[in-house]
N, C-alpha and C positions, 0 to 999 in steps of 0.2 A: 359684646359681639356674640352672635348666636352661630354655633358651629355644629354640624351634623355629619353623620356617616350613613350610607345606604347602599347595600348591594341591590342595584336596580334590575339586575338580570335582563339585560338588553335595553340600552337607552333608546334605541330606535323604536322599540315596541312600546316604551313607557315614557317618552319624553313629555307628553302632556301632563300625565300624572305627576311626574317629578317636578316640573317647573311650577305647576299649580300648587303643589304642597310647599315648595320653597317660598313662594310669594305669600301664601296663606299663613305660614308659620314665621314669616319675617326672618328667614334664614340668611345669614351673611356669607357663610362658607359651607359648601357641601362636598364631602369626599365620597366619590362613587366607586363601586366595584362591579365587575362583570359587565362592563359597558358593551362588550362583544362587538367591537368595530374598530376600524382604523381611524386616525384623525380626520382623514378626508371624507369619511362616512358619518362622522358625528353630526347630529342635528343641532348645529350651533344657533340658528336663527331664533328659536324660541327662548333660549337662554339670554342671548344678547338683547332681545326685545324686552326682557324682564330686568335688564340691567346687570347681567352677569358676564364676566369673562371666564373662559374655561381653558385649563391646561389639560392636555389629553395624552395618554400613553396607551396605544392599542396596536397590535400587530396583525390581527386577523379576527375571525368570528368567535374566538375563545378569549376568556380572561378579559384583560383591559381595565384600566383605572383612570380616573379623572378627578379634577378639583375645579369646582365652579365657585366664583367669588364676586361679590359686589366691590371689594377692595382690590387694589393692585396685587397681582401674584408675582412673586420675585423668587430668584434662586431655585429654579425648577430643576429637579434631577429625577432620572428614571431608574436608578439602581442605588442600593446601599453598598457600602464597602463589604466585599466578601460574599455578595449575593450569589448563590449557586444557580446553575442552569439545569435544564432537564431535557432529555430526548429519549423517548422510549426505546429500550434495547441498547442504549449506548452508555458508556461510562467515560469519566475523565474530567479534567479541570476546565475544559474549554467548551462545554455544552452550551447551547443557545439559552439566553436568559429570557424567560417569559415576561409578559407585561403584567406584573403583579405589584409593582411599587411605584409610587409617585410622591416625591417630596417637594414642598414649596413653603415659602415664608409669606405670611399674610399679616399685615399690621404688627410686625415684630414677633409673631408666634410661628414657630416651626411646626408644620403639619405634614403627616404622611397618610396617604390613602393606600391601604394594603389589602391584598387579596391572597391570603395564606394558602398554599397548596392543600388540596383536599386530603391526600394520603391514600385514598381509594380502598386499600385493605392492609391489614397488618403485615402481610407477607409480600406486599408490592414494593418495587423500587421507589414508587412515588411517596410511600410512607417514610422511607429513609431521607428522601429529598425534602419532605416536609420538616422533619426534625432538624436537618442541616440548615434549612432556610430560617427556621426560628432561632437556632443557635447563633447564626451569623447576624441576624437582625439584632439580637440582644447585644452582641459584641460591638457591632457598628454603632448602635445607638448609645451604648455606654461610653465609647470613645468620643462620640460627638458631644455628649453632655459634659464630659470632662474638658473638652476643648472650647466649649461655649457656655461657661457658667452664667447663670442668671437668665438665660433665654428660655422662655416657656416652650415645651415640646409636647406633642401628642402623637401617638401611634393610633390610627383609627381604621376600622374596617372589619372585614369578615375574616375572623381568625380560624374558622373551621375547627374549633376546640370548645367543648363545654367544660370549663375548669372545675365546676363543682357538681355534685350529684343533683343539687336543686336546679341546675341549669339544663338538665336532661330529662325531657318528658316524653321521649319517643320510645315506646316499648320495643321497637324493632332493633334498637341498638343494644347489644349484649356485651357486658363487661368481659374482657378477655377475647372477644371475637370481632369487635367493631372498632373502627377509627373514631376520632373525635372525643372519646372518653378514656382512652388508654392512659396508663400512668406516665409513660414518657411524654406524651403530648401535654398532659396536665402539668407535668414538671417543667416543661419548656415555657409554658405560660407563667407559672409561678416564679420562674427564674427571672422574669422581667422585674420583679420586686428587688432583686439583688442590685439593680442599677437605679433604683429609686422610683420606678414607674408603678402607678397604682390605677386600678379601675375607678375612674372618677364618677361613674354613674351609679355603681352599686350602693354606695352609702346613702344616696338619695332615693334610688329606685331598687330596693333589695330583691324584688321578685319580678318575674316577667320574662317571657321568651321573645326572641327577635327573628326566629325562623321557623316555618312550618312547611313540610314537604307538600307538594300539590296532591300527592296520591293518598288514597285511603282515608279521606275526610280528616286529615291531620289537623287542619285549622279548627273546624267545628268541635273536634274532640279536645282541642288544646294540647295536642301531642307534639310539642315543639321543642326547640332548643334555644339556649341563649349563647350565641356564638359571635355576635357583633359587638365590638367594644371600642371604648375610647380610653386608652391607657396614657396617663399624663405624668410628666415629671413633677417634682414638688412645686416648682415655680408655676406650672400650668394648673395643678390641683388647687393651689391657693387662690386662683382667679375664678374658680367655678362657683357659681351662685345658684344654679338650678340645672336639672337634668330630667329627661323624659324619654320613654320608649313609645313610639306612635303605632300602637297595635292596630288601629283602625285602617291603616294603609294596607293591611293584608286583606281587607274586604273590598267589595265592589268589582268592577269589570277589569279583567286582565291585570291583576296585581302581581307584583314581584312576590317571590316566596319569602323574602326578608322584609323587615320594616325599618324605618329610620330610627336612629338613636341620636339625641340632641343634647347639647350642653350650652349653657349661657355663661359667658365670662364677663367679669367686671374689670375692664381695662383702664378705669379711671386711676389717676395717680394722685399722690399727695399734693402735687403742684396745683391740681384742680381746685383744692381747698384754700390755696394761698392767694387766689384772686381777690382784689379789693371789693368790699361790699358797696353797692350803690343804692342809695335810698332816694 
């Protein structure tokens, strides 16, 4: 099974590119972020014509996540336990939850499409929200893994954090002044390892960015960041046989500023080898 994640940066603007890539790369499941539309605005027809069903969570022209799959999508949820909300200028436990998380089970694998808050600046309430969001994601995922032993799980999406120095190639980001590279953000990503999650792409593709800003010729200069990830549980990581970052999708007409990240899973079981041989 071939599973990918892609911040498409407006699915209505890039539906043709997205579906063409999925078909060309024989993708079974795609987690999308920043779809920037409500479900009734989502361009379903091209996906359905290509053989995909789509689960969608979008509230307005901002944020939004979706999962497209050739296989049945089951157990869909749009929040994780403890997921915080945000409303500029407001505080409290009952703030509206943004469309940043979508969980679903496909072929026995639990998958999440996640668009982690940006943080904006180190002194912005959105930065605190980002750290709270990541902390609660870790706690909720850890509890789910304990309650569902043996079920493969992956957190996929745009995490808006460059965990390592090698993941940051944009000279405009300054340590101590910029989000995405601050120690608390990096610690929040590293903490996912405490519940057994690992970056399943990096061992196979150790280098390469997944995002380049549109401004200042960032892509031609390769001044990008690696902020799109697939973090898998041990049961998920054991299934991974291949991985790739599709840099060429940043080229051409009207690209997203992110590129797809893809993994291939071997879901064959020992039972497959027990079938009688026929000569």
